[in-house]
N, C-alpha and C positions, 0 to 999 in steps of 0.2 A: 588447612581450611578447604572447603568445597565451594564451588561456584559454577554457574552455567557456562557452557562452551558452545559456540556455533560449530557443529561438527561438519555440516554439509550445506551447500546451497544448490538451488535448481530453479529453472523457470520454463514456461511454455507459453507460446502465443499462437493464435490461429494462422493458417497459411495465407488467407486472403488479405491482401494489402490494398487499402484505399488511399491514394495520394491526393494532394490538394487540387490537382487538375481534375480528378474525378469529381470532387465536390463542386468545382466551378461549373460543371455541366448541369447541375441540378439546383444551384442557388447562386445568388448574386455575390460572388466572392472570387478570389484569385490566389494563386500560389504566393505572390508577393505580399498580398494583404495578410494572409494567414501567418507566413513565416516572420514578417516584420513585427507582428503583434504577439506571437506566441512561441516562435521557434520550432513549430511543428511542420514537418514535411509530409509525413504519411502516418498511418495508423493501421493496426491489424484488427480486422473485424470478423467475428465469427459468422460462419454460414449456418451451421447446425449445432455446434458445441455450446452447451450451457455452462454456467459457472462451475458446477460440480464436475463437469467433464474436464475443464482446464485444471481445476484443483487436483483432481485424481491423477491426471497425467504428471503434474508437478510432483505429487506425493510419490508416485511410482518411480520417477527419476531420482528423487531424494534417496529412496531405499536402495535402488540399484547402484548409485554412486557411492553410497556409504557402506554397503554390504550388510546393513541392518535387516532383520526380519520384521515384518509388520507386527508380529505378536509381541515384539519387544517394546512397542510404543505404549506409554501410559496416558498420553494426552494428544489430541488433535484439535487444533483451533483453526478455523477459517475466518479471516477478516474479509467481509464483503458488504457492499451496499446494494448488490444486485443478485440476491440469492435465487435459487431455482424456485423456491416456494416459501410461504410463511412457515409452513411445517411440512416435512421434516427439515431440520437445519441442513445447510450445505455440508457442514462438517460430519454430520451423521451419515450422509450419503457417501462421502469420501471414506469414512471409517469402514462402511460396509463393502465398498468396492475393493479397498486394500486388504480386507479381511484382517483388520487390526482389532481383533476381538477383545483385547485387554485394555483398549484405549477409551477413556472418556472423551466425548466429542461434542463441541458446541461452537456456535458462531459468535463473532465479535462484530458489532455494528458501530463503527465510529467513522464511516466514510473514508476520506483520504488520510486520516490519522489511524486507521484501523490496524495496520500492520504493527505500528509501535505499540498500540494498546494491547494487541495480541501478545507481543513479546513481554509486555509488562505483566499481563495476567499469568503467562507461562512461568516467568521468573519468580513471581510470588508463590505460585503453587509448588514450584521446585524448592523454594526456600523452606517450606514446611515439611519437606520429606515425602509428601504425597506423590510427587512425580519425579522420576529419574530421567526418562527420555520423552521428549516432546517434539511434535511436528507443528510448526506455525506457518500457515499459508495465507497469502493475500491473493484473492481471485475475483475477477470482475468480468462480466459481459455487459458493459454499459450501453452497448448498442441497442439493448432492449428498451432503454429509457430515453432514446434520442429522437427528437423531432428533426428529421433530415432536411427540413426546409427552414430551420431557424439557425441562421449563420452565427448567432451570438453564442450558441452552445454546441451545435453539431460538429463544428470544426475542431473541437477540443479533445474529444474523448476517444478511447480505444479499448480493446479487450485484451486480456492476458492474465497470467498468474505467475507467482514466484513464491518461494518459501525456503525455510531453513529447518534443519534438525538441531535440536538443543539437547545437551546432556549435562547432568550434574556430575562434575569430576573434581578430584583433588587439584588444587592450584597453589602456586607459590604466592601469587598476588591476586587481589580481587579482579574479576572481569566485568562485573556490573558496576560502572563508575558514576552513573548519574541517571536520574529519571524525573521527568516533569510531564504531567498531564493536566489539561485544563479545558473546561467546557464553557462556551459563551452562548448559553441558550437564548438570551435576549436577542441574538442575531440569527436565530434559526431560519427566518424567512429569507435571508440573503442568498441561500443556496439550498435548493430542494429538488427532489425527484421521487416519483412513485407515490405521490400523495393519494390517500384513499378518502372516501366520504362515507358517512353513516347514513346517507340519503337513499341507499338502495334497499329500503324496507319493502316488505311484502306488498304487492307482487312484482316489484320492479326488478330489472336484471342487475347483475353485479356491476359495480362502478369500475370503469377503466382506470388504470394507473396514469398519473400525469407525467409528462416528460420533464427533462431538466429545465429548471428556471434558476437564473443566477443574476445577481447584481454584480457585474464584473468589476466595476470601480470599487465598490465596497469590499469585495473579497480581496482585491489587490491591496488595498490599504491595510486590511486586516492582516494579510500574510506578511507584508513587508515590515510591519511593526511588531506583530506578536511572535513570529517565528524566531527572530533574533533574541527576543526576551526569553522564549522557551529554552533556547540553546544555552543562554547565559545562566539561567537558573539551574539547569541540569548540570552544567559544568562546575558551578560553584559548590555543589554538594560535597565533592571530594577535593575542592580547591584546585581543580584543573584549570590551567590557562588555555585559551583557545589555540595558542601556538602548539600545545601538546597534542591536540587532536590532529590526526593524520589525514582523515578523509571525512567530509561532510556529505552524507547521503540524504538529500532533501527530496520530498515528494515532488514528482515531476508534473507540476501544474502549468508552469509558464516559465520559459527561459529568462524572461525579464525579472520575474520575482526572485529567481535563484541568484541572478547577478546583483540585484539590489540587496538581498540578504548578505551576500559575501561582502559587499561594500560597507554595510552597516556594522558588520562584525570586524571589519578591517583585516580580512583574511584574503589570501590570493585566490583568484577564481580557479586556479589549477587544482585546488583542494576540493572543488565542488563539481564532480563529474555530472554531465548532462547527457541524457539519451532521449529526451522528449521528441527530437526530430524524427525518430524512427517509430515511436509507440504512441505519441500523444499522452494524454492524461489517463492513466489506468487506475486511478484512485488507490485503493489499498494494495494493489499489485505493483505499484510503481517502484517503491523502495526495494522490495525483494528482487524484482527483475534487475534493477540497477546494481544491487549488491552482487547478484550472481554474475552479471557481465563483468564487473570490476574484478571479481575473484578469478574468473576464467581468463581474463586478459592480463593477469598478474599485477593489476593496479593496486590490489590489496593483498597484503601478506600477513602471516601469523605474527602476532604481537602488535599490529597496528591498532591504534585507538580510533574507533568509528563513532560518529554522531549521526544517528538516524533521526530525522525530524519530519513529522507529518503535519498537515494542516488542511482544513476543509470543512465539509458539512457538519453542522452541529450548532454553531460553529465550534471547531475543536482545534487544539494544538497538542502535540505530543513529541517529546524528545527522549531518546534513550541513548546513553553513551556506554559502549562496550569495548573491551579489549578482544580483538578477533583471535 
């Protein structure tokens, strides 16, 4: 049989680091307050790089590390909620910069679940035979959407990108072991950013985008209840037990959420790597950045079963279970 394989991982973050003490100088907050509530110590914030810049650098790293040529790619997906523009898509910009002339390219917008949704789209396109080699990237410059004087949201987010190369190859056992995607549109107002208005009719100027707005308590309740359910549903598809999953790579939104999910699933916290202290919440980029770090550190090895689970704006959840 043939199934998808994660061939390579890579990530890229801006050089500029803003720590909690930096934020305390411009708003009523403190390092203790932020760390105790979120687990975040610092975040990487772009000075001049936009979302396509971070994605392109990640894509170039993926090609260099794998030895692939850009012309070999059939598909480029970029998961993002902070694109460079409404059009062209961020993925199209990346495709042009990499000179991946044979790749179809488009964006996936599912906020913090975006990378899992991107993997799901790529896997389905590969299953049809349309795609042999794919690049899936999560890339965000969320600092474009932050009100730096609103401590309820400004302390949470950071910029970065991460991604994978996927290939359809002969395998002895299936590698795609479970998939669950769900949208809760009735809760869409609980987390929003970049809202536009139709009120900019002639001759008024263009409407400015709105910054992040979030009902923190509602999102916390949502995540701690729906993420465990998403993981359980995905694992049940091939009758996997949670004990068979080696590593849970959760969206890095809040360290408290991750600990609570581990508790609800009755799994040891050691199986839930956390890097939010360094990067903050990077939305669609958080899981691929975490995956790349774990691979580079030897925490994930070939044959391990991984559960990647995203949750956030939409509201959405998404879990994909893969054999690495």
